[in-house]
C-alpha positions in Angstrom: -9.6 50.4 -4.2 -6.1 50.3 -2.7 -3.3 51.6 -4.9 0.3 50.7 -4.1 2.6 53.4 -5.5 6.4 53.3 -5.9 7.4 56.8 -5.1 10.9 56.5 -6.5 9.9 55.7 -10.1 10.1 58.2 -12.9 11.6 61.5 -13.7 12.0 64.0 -10.8 11.0 61.4 -8.3 10.2 61.4 -5.5 9.1 65.1 -5.5 7.0 64.9 -8.6 5.3 61.6 -7.5 4.4 63.1 -4.1 3.1 66.2 -5.7 0.9 64.0 -7.9 -0.3 62.0 -5.0 -1.3 65.2 -3.2 -3.3 66.4 -6.2 -4.9 62.9 -6.8 -6.0 62.7 -3.2 -8.2 65.8 -3.7 -10.2 64.1 -6.4 -10.2 60.4 -5.4 -13.3 59.0 -3.8 -13.2 58.2 -0.1 -13.1 54.4 -0.8 -9.8 54.8 -2.7 -6.5 54.8 -0.7 -2.9 55.1 -1.7 0.0 53.2 -0.1 3.3 54.9 -0.6 6.3 52.6 -1.2 9.8 53.9 -0.8 12.4 54.9 1.9 10.3 56.2 4.7 12.7 59.1 5.6 12.6 60.2 1.9 8.8 60.2 1.8 8.5 62.0 5.1 11.0 64.6 4.0 9.1 65.3 0.8 5.8 65.7 2.6 7.5 68.1 5.0 9.0 70.1 2.1 5.7 70.2 0.2 3.5 70.9 3.3 1.3 67.8 2.6 -0.5 65.8 5.2 1.2 62.4 5.3 -1.4 61.0 7.7 -3.8 60.7 4.7 -1.6 57.9 3.3 -0.2 54.6 4.4 3.6 54.5 4.1 5.6 51.3 3.8 9.3 51.6 4.2 11.1 50.1 1.2 14.7 51.0 1.6 16.0 49.3 -1.6 15.9 51.0 -4.9 15.8 49.4 -8.4 17.6 51.8 -10.6 16.6 52.4 -14.3 19.8 50.9 -15.7 19.8 47.7 -13.5 19.2 44.3 -15.0 15.5 43.7 -14.3 15.8 40.0 -13.3 18.8 40.5 -11.0 17.2 43.6 -9.4 13.9 41.8 -8.7 15.8 38.8 -7.2 18.2 40.8 -5.1 16.1 43.7 -4.0 13.0 42.2 -2.2 12.6 45.4 -0.2 12.2 47.7 -3.2 8.9 49.4 -3.9 8.3 47.5 -7.1 8.7 44.0 -5.5 6.9 45.0 -2.3 4.0 46.4 -4.4 3.7 43.3 -6.5 3.7 41.1 -3.4 0.9 43.3 -2.0 -1.2 42.7 -5.1 -0.4 39.0 -5.1 -1.7 38.7 -1.5 -4.7 40.9 -1.9 -3.3 43.7 0.2 -3.5 46.1 -2.7 -5.6 46.1 -5.9 -2.9 47.6 -8.2 0.8 48.6 -8.2 1.9 51.7 -10.1 5.5 52.7 -10.9 7.1 54.9 -13.5 10.4 53.2 -12.7 12.3 50.3 -14.3 9.7 48.9 -16.7 11.7 45.7 -17.1 11.6 45.2 -13.4 7.9 45.7 -13.4 7.5 43.1 -16.1 9.8 40.6 -14.4 8.1 41.1 -11.0 4.7 40.6 -12.6 5.8 37.3 -14.1 7.6 36.0 -11.0 5.3 37.3 -8.3 1.8 37.7 -9.8 2.2 34.8 -12.3 0.7 34.9 -15.8 -2.9 34.2 -16.5 -3.4 30.8 -18.0 -2.7 30.9 -21.7 -0.8 34.2 -21.5 2.9 33.8 -22.5 4.1 37.2 -21.4 2.7 40.6 -20.4 2.5 43.5 -22.8 2.8 47.3 -22.5 -0.2 49.1 -23.9 -0.1 52.8 -24.9 -3.1 54.9 -25.8 -3.1 57.7 -28.3 -5.7 60.1 -29.6 -6.9 59.7 -33.2 -8.0 62.4 -35.6 -11.7 61.5 -35.3 -11.7 62.0 -31.6 -11.5 58.4 -30.3 -8.4 56.6 -29.1 -6.1 53.9 -30.5 -4.0 51.4 -28.7 -0.5 50.3 -29.5 1.0 47.2 -27.8 4.6 46.3 -27.4 
């Protein structure tokens, strides 16, 4: 499995994302690879600061950043070199199996509709959250 990861998404990014990637790499199977998407200099700087081995990962330079407060549709249209758009294109062309980002959720949704296209009969994507239940199993909530 090849995972494309937007390193600029989420709180405390990119440091927290790179720390997570370094931890994940320790437990992932050898047939699982992670492609880091973001400004190359920023990624290299974080690896240098954290003492991680960047050679364990593929890095794709994505200099454009979709900010959290940006209009999702405009951002996806005007920032083709962002991690979110690049990752979606990788999934659409079979270069990656999945794209992950803790960034602009609206941009992820818009990019999935424009780039990946909906499955026949699906009107729009949903966000699913999982939560533990008192009896020990899990429930799902969909927005």
